[in-house]
N, C-alpha and C positions, 0 to 999 in steps of 0.2 A: 433547808437552810433557814435559820431563825434569826430573830433580831438580837439574840445574845452574842452573835459573832461580832468581832471587832471591826469597826468601820475604818477604812483607810482614807476614803474621800467622802465628804458630805457636801452636797450642793444645796444652797438655800436661796430660793427666789432669784435665781440668776437671770440676768438680762444682758443681751448684746444687741444694741441698735446701731445701724449704719446710717449716718445722715446723708441726705441727697442734696445736690446743688439746687438752690432756688432758681426759678425761672422768672422771666418778666411777667408771666401770667399768674404765677403763684408765689407770693412773697413770703408766706409763712414757711417755716422750716418743716420739712418732712423727713421721716425716718423709715427705714426698713427694719421691722422687728424680727430679726433673724432668730434670736432666742428670747423668749418672752415669759419670764416668771416661772422658770423651771426648777423643780426641787427633786432630788433623788440622792441615793448613796451607793457606794461600792464597798463591799466587804474586802478585807485583806485576803489575798490568795484566790479571788474569784474572777471570772470573766463576765463582764456586764456587756451584753450586746445592745446596740442602738440601731434601730431600723426606721425606715420611712421613705417616702418618695424623694426623688432628687429635688433639692431646693427646700426641704423641710427644716433645715437648720442643724442636722446632726453633726456634720463636720465642723460647723461654726461652734457648736456647743463643746465639742472635744478640744478645739484649739483655744477656746476661751478658758476652759478648765485648765489647760496646760500653760495658760498665760501667754500664748503666742498672740492672742488678741486681748486687748484691755477690756475688762467687763464694764458694762454701763452701770450695773447695779447688782447687788446680791452678795452672797458669801460663798467662798470656795475654801472649805475646811479640809486641809491635807494633814493627816496624822495629828489632829487636834489643834492645828494652827490655821487661822484665816489668812490666806495668801492673796486675797482678791485686791488689796490695796497696797501691797508691798512694792517698794521701788526696786530697780534692777539689782542693786547691791544686796538688799535684804532678801531678794528672791533667789539669789544664786545657789544657796545650799539646797533649796527645794527643787530648782531646775535640774540639779545633778540626780535627784531621785525620781524625776519625771521625764521620760524620754518618749520619742515618737517614731513610728514606722510610717513612712509616707506612701501615698497611693501609687505614684509613678516611679518605678525603679530606674527609669532612664533619666529623668530630669532631677531626681533627688540626689544623685551622686555627681561630684565635681569631675568632669571628664579629664581635667589636667592633673589629677592626683591619682596615684596608684592605691591599691587596696590598703597597704600598710599606712599610708598617709591619711586616708579617709577614716580609718578606725582609730588612728592615733590622735586625731585632732581633739575629740572630747577628753581623752586621757590627758593630753598636754594642758588643756584648759582647766580641768577640774581636779587634777591630782599633782603631787609633787614627786612622782616616781621618776627614776632615771630612764634614759632611752632604752637600755637593755631590759629593765623591768617591764616597761611598757611593751616591748617587743614580745616578751614571753606571754604576756596577757593576750596580745593580739593573736599569737599562734594558737593558744588554748581556745579562744573564742571562735576562730575560724573552724577548728575541728568540731566545736559544738554545733555549728550551723551547716556542717556538711561540706566544707571547703578544705583545701590543703595549704600547707605552709608555703608551697611553691607559688600559690596564687597571690602572695603578698606583693610581688613586684609587677603584677599585671594591672592594666587600666580598665575602667568600666566597659569600654567598647569591645573588649575581648571576651565578655561573658554574655550568656543568654539572659532573658528577662528574669527567669526564676533564680539564677545565680546572682544577678544584681540585687534582687530583693533580699537574698540571704546576706549579702554584704551590708545592706541597709539595716537588717536585723542585728548583725554583728556590731555595727556602729552604735545602735541603741543599747546593746548589752554591755558595751565596753566599760562603763563606769558603774556597773552593778546597781541599776536602778531598782526601785520598789514597784513603780507603776509605768506601764507602757500604753500609749494611745496608738492603736492600730487603725489608722484612718484609711479605710478602703484598701487595706494592705494586700489583698489578693485579687482585686477586681481587674487588674491589668494583666493577669497571668492566665495561661492556658488552664483548662479545667483539671487536667491530670497533675499539673504543677501545683494548683491550688490545694489539692488534698495533701500533697507532700509538705507544703508550707504550714498548713493547719496542724498536721500531726507533729511537726517540729515545734511549733509554738506551744502546743500542749505539753510536749516533753520538757521544754525549757521552763515552762511555768511550774511543773512539778519539781524539777530539779533545783530551780533558783527561787522558788516561792514568789513568783511574780503575780502582779495584779494587772488585768487588762481591761481597757475600754475598747470594745471591738465594734467599730463603725462600719456598716456594710449595707448593701441593698440585696444581696443574695440571701434570701430568707432561709433556704435549706442549710446553707453553710453556717449561718448564725445559730441555728438550732443545734448544730453539731458541737460547736465550740463553747456556747454560752451557758452559764449557770442561771442567770436571770436576763430578761430582755426588757428594754424600754422602747415604746413606739412613739415616734414624734410626728406631728402634723402641724405645718405652718408655724413653727417655732414653739409649739406647745408639746408637753409630754401628755399623752392621752391614755396610756396604759402601761403598767409595769407588772411583770409576773415572772415566776419561775419558767424556765424554757419549755419544758414539756407541757405544763398547764396552759401556757399561752397558745400553743399549737393545738392542743386537744380541746380547749374551752376558751376561745377568744371572746371577750365581752364587748369591746367597742366596735361599732359598725365599720369603722375604718380598718381596724385590725382584721376583722372578718374578710373584708374585701381584699386586703393585701395577701392574706393567706390563700384565698381562693384563686389568686392569680399565679400561684406557684405552678410551673409546668408539671404535668403528670407523664412519666415516661411510657406508660401503657396506653396505646391508642384507643383501646376499647373503653377503659376507665375514663380516659380524657374526654371521649365523645359523650359519655353519660354523665359527666360532671357538670353540675349546675353552677357555673361561675357567677359570682356577684360582681357585676361590672359597675364601677363607680361612674355615675353620670352627673350632670349639673355643672354649674360654673364654679371655677376655683376662685375664691376671694382674693382680693389684692392684699399683699403683705404690707402695703403702705397705708391704705385707708381701711383698716379693719373695723367692721361694724360690731355693735354689741351683740352679745349672745354667743352661741357655740360656733366656732369657725368652720365646723364641718357640716353645719345644718343645710347649706345649699346643695350638698351632694349626698345627704343622708336619706335613705328611704323610710326611716322611722322618726323623722323630725316632728316635734310637737310644738305647740304654741310657746311653751316655756323656753324652748331652744333659741328663740329669737329675742327673748327678754333678758336672759341671764346666762353668763358663761359658766359651764359646769366646773366644779372643783373636784380635785382628785379625792376619791373615796376609797377606803380600804374595805374590800369585800371579804377577804379573809387574811390570814397571816402572811400569805405570799402573793396576793393579787390585789392590785389597785387599779381603778379606772376613773376617768373624768368624763362622765356621761349622765344625762338626766334620766336615762332609762333605768338607772340603778339607784 
């Protein structure tokens, strides 16, 4: 995958800060830097995986990219247009092209609407099609996600978790988007169902030329579906690489520790595996000190790590890392 491919999304120095309420002891305004100066891009038709510990900012990054959260600063260039500062009316044509699959298939569906009404809602908002035309589209989409026409009249409580997630996927596909944010889209599902949903997402991507941002903490599943992967730590992007290269040759110490934590199904190999356990104190996302945010937990930290924050460096055409070791 080379840089000559066309970019659908390009993020430049994106920030999303959440203000905290001031207390009687601290009058100055404090913020949580959930996403802090992140830059990367996603090519058309690819799946970009985003991984990291819980609380690292990966879901916030995805939702800011989709403009569900208002960005604090930075650019969000979608198909050549910066959508970061657009108002709701200006944003509407782009919202139609950017959809989302939520993590929880139980809370993301309105329990008082049947399947037809759930999938019809975005069609009614974003298109001028007649009721019969919309109904034909809904029937076609349900077949694509492995459900039946007869399911249209049922309500969410009548389905299993995997079937509910298929309904959520059908809703995201209804208005023929170009980009879909999969925000922990399989983490609430059984392992056997996860594989089915992943395979379906890959088939839909090939058929409909979709672009995915796949946010997850299951590193083995991310490797399976992703073309390239970004690793986040405390609101920062610390490494970006092609999927296989990241797993075979991780550069950042944090990435190495994450991959070392993947469970090994063979008990003999697992016993002989030298896991890299992350130790040390996790820095506060509110009062970040200068230097590398990972240095307090890094076994290779040097003096410069406390003095200057490492910038993203391109090691080769497909691999970049933010670390003073390189």
